[in-house]
VEXTOR-921048 format. One record per residue (C-alpha): residue in three letters; chain; x, y, z. Coordinates in Angstrom, 1 decimal, padded with zeros to 4 digits. Layout:
+------+-------+--------+--------+--------+
: resn : chain :     c1 :     c2 :     c3 :
+------+-------+--------+--------+--------+
:  ALA :     A :      X :      Y :      Z :
...
+------+-------+--------+--------+--------+
This chain:
+------+-------+--------+--------+--------+
: resn : chain :     c1 :     c2 :     c3 :
+------+-------+--------+--------+--------+
:  MET :     A :  000.0 :  000.2 :  000.3 :
:  ASN :     A :  001.4 :  003.4 : -000.9 :
:  LEU :     A :  001.5 :  006.6 :  001.6 :
:  LEU :     A : -001.2 :  008.2 : -000.3 :
:  ALA :     A : -003.7 :  005.4 :  000.1 :
:  LEU :     A : -002.8 :  004.9 :  003.8 :
:  LEU :     A : -003.4 :  008.5 :  004.4 :
:  LEU :     A : -006.7 :  008.6 :  002.5 :
:  GLY :     A : -007.8 :  005.3 :  004.2 :
:  SER :     A : -007.2 :  006.7 :  007.5 :
:  LEU :     A : -008.4 :  010.3 :  007.1 :
:  LEU :     A : -011.6 :  009.1 :  005.0 :
:  SER :     A : -012.8 :  006.6 :  007.8 :
:  SER :     A : -016.3 :  007.4 :  009.2 :
:  SER :     A : -014.8 :  008.0 :  012.7 :
:  SER :     A : -012.1 :  010.3 :  011.3 :
:  LEU :     A : -014.2 :  012.3 :  009.1 :
:  GLY :     A : -016.6 :  013.0 :  012.2 :
:  SER :     A : -013.8 :  014.0 :  014.3 :
:  LEU :     A : -012.6 :  016.4 :  011.7 :
:  SER :     A : -016.1 :  017.7 :  011.0 :
:  ASN :     A : -016.7 :  018.3 :  014.5 :
:  ASN :     A : -013.1 :  020.1 :  014.8 :
:  THR :     A : -013.6 :  022.1 :  011.8 :
:  GLY :     A : -017.4 :  022.7 :  011.2 :
:  VAL :     A : -017.3 :  021.6 :  007.4 :
:  GLN :     A : -019.7 :  018.6 :  006.5 :
:  LYS :     A : -018.4 :  015.1 :  005.9 :
:  PRO :     A : -019.1 :  015.2 :  002.2 :
:  GLN :     A : -017.1 :  018.4 :  001.6 :
:  LEU :     A : -014.3 :  017.1 :  003.8 :
:  GLU :     A : -014.1 :  013.9 :  001.8 :
:  LYS :     A : -013.9 :  015.8 : -001.6 :
:  LEU :     A : -011.2 :  018.3 : -000.2 :
:  LEU :     A : -009.1 :  015.5 :  001.3 :
:  ILE :     A : -009.2 :  013.5 : -002.0 :
:  LEU :     A : -007.9 :  016.5 : -003.9 :
:  ALA :     A : -005.5 :  017.9 : -000.9 :
:  LEU :     A : -003.5 :  014.9 :  000.1 :
:  PRO :     A : -001.9 :  014.2 : -003.2 :
:  LEU :     A : -000.9 :  017.9 : -003.4 :
:  ILE :     A :  000.6 :  018.0 :  000.0 :
:  LEU :     A :  002.5 :  014.6 : -000.8 :
:  LYS :     A :  003.6 :  016.2 : -004.2 :
:  TYR :     A :  005.1 :  019.3 : -002.4 :
:  LEU :     A :  006.7 :  017.1 :  000.5 :
:  THR :     A :  008.4 :  015.1 : -002.1 :
:  SER :     A :  009.7 :  018.2 : -003.9 :
:  ILE :     A :  011.0 :  019.5 : -000.7 :
:  SER :     A :  012.8 :  016.4 :  000.1 :
:  GLN :     A :  014.9 :  016.6 : -002.9 :
:  SER :     A :  017.4 :  019.0 : -001.5 :
:  GLN :     A :  019.6 :  018.6 :  001.5 :
:  SER :     A :  018.3 :  021.3 :  003.4 :
:  GLY :     A :  014.7 :  020.4 :  002.7 :
:  LEU :     A :  015.1 :  016.9 :  003.7 :
:  SER :     A :  016.9 :  018.2 :  007.0 :
:  SER :     A :  014.0 :  020.3 :  007.7 :
:  LEU :     A :  011.7 :  017.5 :  006.9 :
:  PHE :     A :  013.5 :  015.4 :  009.5 :
:  GLY :     A :  013.2 :  018.0 :  012.0 :
:  ALA :     A :  009.4 :  018.5 :  011.6 :
:  LEU :     A :  009.1 :  014.5 :  011.7 :
:  GLY :     A :  010.9 :  014.5 :  015.0 :
:  ALA :     A :  008.9 :  017.3 :  016.7 :
:  HIS :     A :  005.5 :  015.6 :  015.8 :
:  GLN :     A :  005.4 :  012.1 :  017.0 :
:  ASN :     A :  001.9 :  011.8 :  018.2 :
:  ARG :     A :  001.0 :  008.1 :  018.3 :
:  GLY :     A : -002.5 :  008.3 :  019.3 :
:  SER :     A : -005.3 :  007.1 :  017.1 :
:  VAL :     A : -006.2 :  009.3 :  014.0 :
:  GLU :     A : -009.1 :  010.6 :  015.5 :
:  SER :     A : -007.4 :  011.5 :  018.8 :
:  GLN :     A : -004.6 :  013.6 :  016.7 :
:  ILE :     A : -007.4 :  015.5 :  015.1 :
:  GLU :     A : -009.3 :  016.3 :  018.1 :
:  SER :     A : -006.3 :  017.4 :  019.8 :
:  ALA :     A : -004.4 :  018.9 :  016.8 :
:  ASP :     A : -002.6 :  022.2 :  017.5 :
:  THR :     A : -004.1 :  024.1 :  014.5 :
:  GLU :     A : -001.7 :  027.0 :  015.0 :
:  ASP :     A :  001.3 :  024.7 :  014.7 :
:  GLY :     A : -000.6 :  023.1 :  011.8 :
:  ALA :     A : -001.1 :  026.2 :  010.0 :
:  LYS :     A :  002.9 :  026.7 :  010.0 :
:  ILE :     A :  003.3 :  023.2 :  009.1 :
:  VAL :     A :  001.1 :  023.7 :  006.1 :
:  GLY :     A :  002.9 :  027.0 :  005.4 :
:  HIS :     A :  006.3 :  025.6 :  005.3 :
:  ILE :     A :  005.0 :  022.7 :  002.9 :
:  LEU :     A :  003.2 :  024.9 :  000.5 :
:  GLY :     A :  005.6 :  028.1 :  000.6 :
:  ASP :     A :  004.8 :  030.7 : -001.8 :
:  ASP :     A :  002.1 :  028.7 : -003.3 :
:  GLN :     A : -000.2 :  028.4 : -000.3 :
:  ASP :     A : -002.7 :  031.2 : -001.4 :
:  GLN :     A : -002.8 :  029.5 : -004.8 :
:  VAL :     A : -003.3 :  026.0 : -003.6 :
:  VAL :     A : -005.9 :  027.0 : -001.1 :
:  ASP :     A : -007.8 :  029.0 : -003.6 :
:  ALA :     A : -007.8 :  026.0 : -006.0 :
:  LEU :     A : -008.9 :  023.4 : -003.5 :
:  SER :     A : -011.7 :  025.9 : -002.4 :
:  ARG :     A : -012.9 :  026.1 : -005.9 :
:  GLU :     A : -012.8 :  022.5 : -006.6 :
:  SER :     A : -014.2 :  021.4 : -003.3 :
:  GLY :     A : -016.7 :  024.0 : -002.6 :
:  VAL :     A : -015.2 :  024.5 :  000.8 :
:  ASP :     A : -014.6 :  028.3 :  001.8 :
:  SER :     A : -010.7 :  029.1 :  001.5 :
:  ALA :     A : -010.6 :  030.0 :  005.4 :
:  ASP :     A : -012.0 :  026.4 :  006.0 :
:  VAL :     A : -009.7 :  024.8 :  003.6 :
:  LEU :     A : -006.9 :  026.2 :  005.6 :
:  ASN :     A : -008.3 :  025.2 :  008.9 :
:  VAL :     A : -008.8 :  021.5 :  007.8 :
:  LEU :     A : -005.3 :  021.4 :  006.5 :
:  GLY :     A : -004.0 :  022.9 :  009.6 :
:  THR :     A : -005.8 :  020.2 :  011.6 :
:  ILE :     A : -004.5 :  017.3 :  009.5 :
:  ALA :     A : -001.0 :  018.5 :  009.1 :
:  PRO :     A :  000.3 :  017.3 :  012.5 :
:  TYR :     A : -001.2 :  014.0 :  011.5 :
:  ILE :     A :  000.6 :  013.8 :  008.2 :
:  MET :     A :  003.9 :  014.8 :  009.7 :
+------+-------+--------+--------+--------+
């Protein structure tokens, strides 16, 4: 199983979607669509970052700082969205506004809610 399938499988479970919906206020059908669109993009950006030595070092540092081993649902419920927003900013860099706007258009989720969802799941992805 590849990383994308693993992440999608865990985040699209009924309990994970329920926790994410409760935490962000976004309805489950919209969350599902948003996650299906967003996760491949996030992995693409992470892959790009890992191509340089400095990027790889940065990722290892972030991975070391985010070692929550709880269930997906508990990680979503206890997510530090401020920290998650920083993670999203580091992953997407200068493309953040463009990516968030595109995800908003494609998913039908408001841009502020897209950022909130991404910030909530970012610590889990790390």
